[in-house]
N, C-alpha and C positions, 0 to 999 in steps of 0.2 A: 521277174514278166510272165505273163498268162498265154498257157500257150491253148491252142483250140484243139477242141475235141472234138470226137463225131458220132453224130446220133443218126443214125437209118442213113450212114453214108453222107448227111451233110454236115460242113463244117461250124465247130460253136465256138463263139469268141465274142469278147465286149462289142463287135462290131455284126456278128449274127449269131443272134441270141433265138432258141427256139424252143416251144414248151412239149414237152413229149408226155402223152396220156398214157399210161401204161395198158390200162383194161379197154381203152378204144385204141391203140394202135396208129396213133397219127402224130404228126408233127406241126404245130402253129409257129408261123412265124410273129414275133409281138408286134402291134402298131408302132407307128411313129408320127411327129408333126401334131398334125389335128387330129385327135381321137374322139370316137365316141363311144363314153362308160355306160355300161347299165351296172347300178348298185340293185340287189335283192335279197332279203330277207323275210323268214318266216315270222307270221306275224302269231306276238303272243306267245311263242316256244315254251316259255317257263310256263305259262300256264297247262303247256299240251305236256311237258314232263310231269305236273304235278298230278293230272288227271289219268294218268296210262303207267301200265309197267313198263320198265325201263327198255324190255327185249323188243315190243312194240315200239315205242318213238324211233329206238337205232335202227329197227329194221324203216321204220317210214321216212328219217333223215338221210339214208342209204339210197332211197330210192330216189328221195329228191334230189339226193346230189350225182344220181346216175343220168336223171332227164335234164338237170343242168349241164352237165359235162358232155351228155349227147348232143344238145343243139347246139354247144359253145364249137363241137367239130363240125357240125353240119354248114353253120353258120360263119364259120374263119373268124371266130372269139379267141380273147387270149385271156385265158385265167390271171389274174391280176393279184388276187387274194381269196383265201378261202378261209371261213370257220365255221363250224357246226350249224349254223342255222343263215348264215349269209354268204353269199358272192360278190366279186367285185370282176366284172367283166369288159375287156376292151376289145373294141373292135375298129379297123381301120373306115368301114364303109357305114354310116348312120343307116342306110336302107336295113345293112343285116343286122344290127341292133334290133331294132323294130321290128324286123319279123322274128327274130329270136325270142321277143317278150311275147308276142302272141302265139308261138309255138309252144313257149312251157307254158302260159297259164293253158293252152288246151289239154297241154299231155297230162298236165296235174290235176285237173276236173277229169280226164279220162281214164286214169288211173285207178285198178282195183282197190282200194285200200283196206285195212284190215277192221272189221266192226268196233273193236275197242275201240279205235281211234275215233272212228265217225260217231260215236256217241259223245264229243269231247264238243262243247259250242263251237271252237275256233276250228274245228273239220270237219261238221257235222254237215249231211247232204240237204240241200238247197235247191228245190224244182222249180221251174219255168212253168209258167201256169197254163193250162189249155186252151189256146187260143192261134189266130192265125193258121188254121189248117190242120196242127197238130194234135192227134188223139192220142199221143203218150205223152205226159209230163217231161221236158229234157232239165238236165243239171245246168246249173248255171254255177253253184259250188260244190266240191268234193274233195274232202282231203284237206291238209294244211294249206293256206293259203298266202300266197305271196305278195307283197309289198313290191313293186319296180318304179325306181327312177330312171333318165336317162335324159344324157345331158352333151352337148360336145365344145370342145375348144382346144385349143394347143397347149402342150403342157410339156415338160421337161421329163426324159425317161432318165433310168436311174439303172445301172449295172448290178448285180448281185453275185458278187464273184463266188463268196461261197457256196451259193445256191445254185447258180447260173440260172438266174432268175430276172427278169425286169420287171422295173416300179415305175411307178409314176409320179411327179407331185406337181402339184400346180391347183389354183383355186375351183378348175373344171373338176376335178376329182372329189373335192368335199361339197361343190353345189349338187352335183351327182348323187352323193350320199345324203345331203339334206332333202332333196325332193323324197327318196327312197323313203325316208322316216315320216313324211308327211303325208305319201299313199298309205289307203286303205286296204287290209288283205284281199288278194284278188285284184286289184287297182294296180293299171299303166299311168303315170305322169312323165310326161315327155316336155323336156325345155321349149318352148311356142319357138323359139327363133331355129331351133333345129326342126320344128315340124314343118315351119314353114318352105322348107328349101329340100323336102322328100319329093321324087317321082312320087306321089300317091296312088297311080295308074301299077307300080309296081311291090306294090303292098301287100300282103295275103288280105282275106278280106275281113274289113274291119267297120268299128262306128269310131265315130270320135266327139269330142265335145270341148269345149273351152271351160275351164273349170274356174278361172279368174288370176290375179295376182298376188303370190305370197313373200313375207319376208321371212327368208331363209336362218336359221342359226349361222353369225358370223360374216354376214353380208348384208350392207346397208342398203341398196336398192331392192327394188321389188322383184321377182322372177315371176314371168307367166306361165302358165301350165296349162298343157292340153290333155286330156284324159283320152287312150284309147282301148279301146275293145274289140277281142275278135267277136266276127259280128253273129257266132250262135250264141256269145253271151252278153249281149248286150242287155238284158235286163240285170243286169248287174248293177247298172248305174242307179238303178233305184234305189240298191240298197246303199247307195255312198252319200248321198244327201248333198247339203250345204256348206263348205267347211269357210270359215272366218278368215278373212286373209290376216288378220293380226295375230291372231292365238294362235291359228293353225287347230282349231278343233270344229266338230259338227254344231252346227247351229241348229238346237233342237226345235222340232215344229211349233213350240207354244211362246219362243222366245221371238223377238224382235227383232229385226236385221236394216241392214243401211246397204242398197245396192248403190256403187261409187265405183268412178276408175275402171273400173271392168271386173270387179272382183265383188264378193259379199263380207259382210263387216257386221258381228254385235254390234247394237246400237250405241252398247260404251266401250267399245273398240275403235270406233271411229273419230280420230282424235287428229288435233293440230299437231304435224311435224315437229312442229318448233317448242310450242309450249305445253304441247298435248292436251289442252283442254278438249271436252267434247261438242263435235263439230255437230250442233243439232240444227242447224239453219245453213245462211250461207257459208261457202267456203273458194279459196281460190286455188287452182293446181299449178304447179310448176315443177317440171322435171318427173311427171307422174304422182307427185307428192302434194297432199292436201294441207293446207294454212287457212288460220282464220283469219280476217281480212285484217287483224291488228297487226299479226306478226309478217303480213306478207307485206305489206309495205314497209315494216320496220326495216326488212331485210332485203327488201328486191326494188322496191321502188326508189326512184333518181333523190337526190338529194340537192335541196336548195342552195346555190350558191352565195346565200348571204346568211341565211339564219342555220343552215346544214340539218333541217328537219326534212323528213318524207313527204314528199308529194305527193298527194291523193286525189286530187282534182283535178283543175284546170293549172297550166302552167303556161311561162314565156322561155323562148330558147333564144339565145342572145349570146354575144362575147362569147361561143364555144360553152356555155354553161347553160343550166335549165335552173328556174327563177318562179318563186311561188308569185304572182301577179302584185301582191302588196309589197313584195320585196324586191321587188325592178325599181329602184327609184334613185335617184341622183345622189351619190355618194356624199356630196357637200351641205345641198340644200334639201335634202330628203322630199320630195315632190316626185309624184309619180309624172313621168311622162304624157303628154296628151297626142291625140293623132296628129296634131302639128308640127308637135317637136321633133326636133333631131336630138336624138341620142349619140353620145362621142365617146368612147373605150382611150380611158389611159389608165395604164397599171391592172388593167383586164378588169377593170370597174365603170358602169357606167353614171356618166353627166351628163347635164343639159350645157347646152349651149354656151350660156353666161359662166356659169360652176367653170365649165371645161375651158375655155379663155381665162377665166383669172388663174386656175392652177397650173395650166402650162406657158403662163406669161409671169406665174410668182408672184401673182400681187396676192391682196386679202382683201 
């Protein structure tokens, strides 16, 4: 049987688990039920290692970790996973998660990084242009650039007895990590469903824009995302450009693209959901998925009771079924009814008056 231990006077066990950060001397209770996750990682960390001395990169990663962990303490987050370049942080309140993201992005830009590191393309300083009354150019990028993804959902908690740590499992964890991989360095992408529910007046100064819906790895349905940035870093948005909802890659300025379903697509990536044919003209939307006309009617249109083919035009509803007009005929004489004819049902099929009397009386 597991026994409870004590952390700073608070009992700990499978039903009362706390994370202690020794350097920051704080104890954090793990979220449960509906949890908001933030996945964060350093963009192109392998390239940073290749272009800098090991000591420089180690010191930079330590500073990055300190920034993440201090903000995690300040915004009541729970460190779920940590690797050299990435973290997964859980929050009980989504507002804390978003303010955490804004704070960490600002802190990374304001940190004094070593000059060797800042010569690397993935860490170089980028300044805001002199406008809007600013006499001195303002930094919009400086140091390692963080990709951030945020999402919320109900998950299962898993207590690890050996480490005394809480883990999580569920689709929302994978969705958050997928959003993070989609984000560019220095960008915060938030699941649109989470963003809509936030009290905007309680968020630190920010700017935002809808960036579209995207197919994340492992998910069939598209996920709508909103980009959020600290207001002082709003010019970053110009660097991020337009992303294709299918391949999740940048659409270059000279490449053609299609704007549809609230997203942007490379011209040859906007395809029928069923047959994968490129949609150059008319298409039909069902459940936020595009279809060519042929496949939409093949898989979604009502079927004729008589011939079983899809109905793509006019139709007749009768005898609790749907019919092509040319198929709705007397089942014995095969004549179409006129406006003055009465139609009778026998064995769920239509008959004219004469044929109905014949079949029901048993005569030929």
